[in-house]
C-alpha positions as CSV (number, residue, x, y, z in Angstrom):
1,X,-5.1,-12.4,-6.0
2,X,-4.3,-8.8,-6.1
3,X,-1.0,-7.6,-8.1
4,X,2.4,-6.2,-7.2
5,X,1.5,-2.8,-8.1
6,X,-2.1,-3.0,-6.3
7,X,0.0,-3.9,-2.8
8,X,2.3,-1.0,-3.7
9,X,-0.7,1.6,-4.2
10,X,-2.4,0.1,-0.5
11,X,0.7,1.3,1.3
12,X,0.8,4.6,-0.5
13,X,-2.6,5.0,0.4
14,X,-2.3,4.3,4.0
15,X,1.4,6.0,4.8
16,X,-0.3,9.2,3.2
17,X,-3.0,8.8,5.9
18,X,-0.9,8.0,8.1
19,X,1.3,10.8,7.5
20,X,-1.9,13.1,7.6
21,X,-2.5,11.7,11.5
22,X,0.5,12.1,12.5
23,X,0.0,16.3,11.3
24,X,-3.4,16.1,13.2
25,X,-1.8,14.1,16.9
26,X,1.0,17.6,16.3
27,X,-1.7,20.2,15.1
28,X,-4.5,19.1,18.3
29,X,-2.6,16.5,20.1
30,X,-5.6,13.7,19.8
31,X,-4.5,10.9,21.4
32,X,-6.8,9.0,18.6
33,X,-5.1,10.6,16.1
34,X,-1.5,9.0,16.8
35,X,-3.0,5.3,17.7
36,X,-4.4,5.8,14.1
37,X,-1.2,7.0,12.5
38,X,0.3,3.9,14.0
39,X,-1.9,1.4,12.6
40,X,-1.4,2.9,9.2
41,X,1.8,2.4,9.6
42,X,1.6,-1.0,10.2
43,X,-0.9,-1.5,7.3
44,X,1.8,0.2,5.3
45,X,4.7,-1.9,6.2
46,X,2.6,-4.7,5.9
47,X,1.4,-4.0,1.9
48,X,4.7,-3.5,1.6
49,X,5.5,-6.6,2.5
50,X,2.8,-8.3,0.8
51,X,4.2,-6.3,-2.5
52,X,7.5,-8.1,-2.4
53,X,6.5,-11.5,-1.7
54,X,4.1,-10.8,-4.7
55,X,5.0,-12.7,-8.1
56,X,6.2,-10.1,-10.4
57,X,3.8,-11.2,-13.5
58,X,0.7,-13.3,-12.7
59,X,-0.8,-15.0,-15.4
60,X,-4.9,-14.5,-15.9
61,X,-5.4,-15.7,-19.3
62,X,-4.8,-12.7,-20.9
63,X,-2.1,-12.0,-23.4
64,X,0.6,-9.4,-22.4
65,X,0.1,-5.8,-24.8
66,X,3.5,-6.0,-25.7
67,X,4.0,-9.7,-26.4
68,X,5.4,-10.6,-30.1
69,X,3.0,-12.1,-32.6
70,X,4.2,-13.7,-36.0
């Protein structure tokens, strides 16, 4: 299961890719770039939703680094 940071990282990557596609759409007028930009923004939105619904901390059997040991 992916953690919140990984979902947010994917959302940032998809958003940056969509912005580049928008630039290509504006500079070349290529319709395919607009389609890819729309798909990228939808994917980024879905990743943001997944990050929002993801548990804040997941237990995977490892101890936290900042845990206090007696």
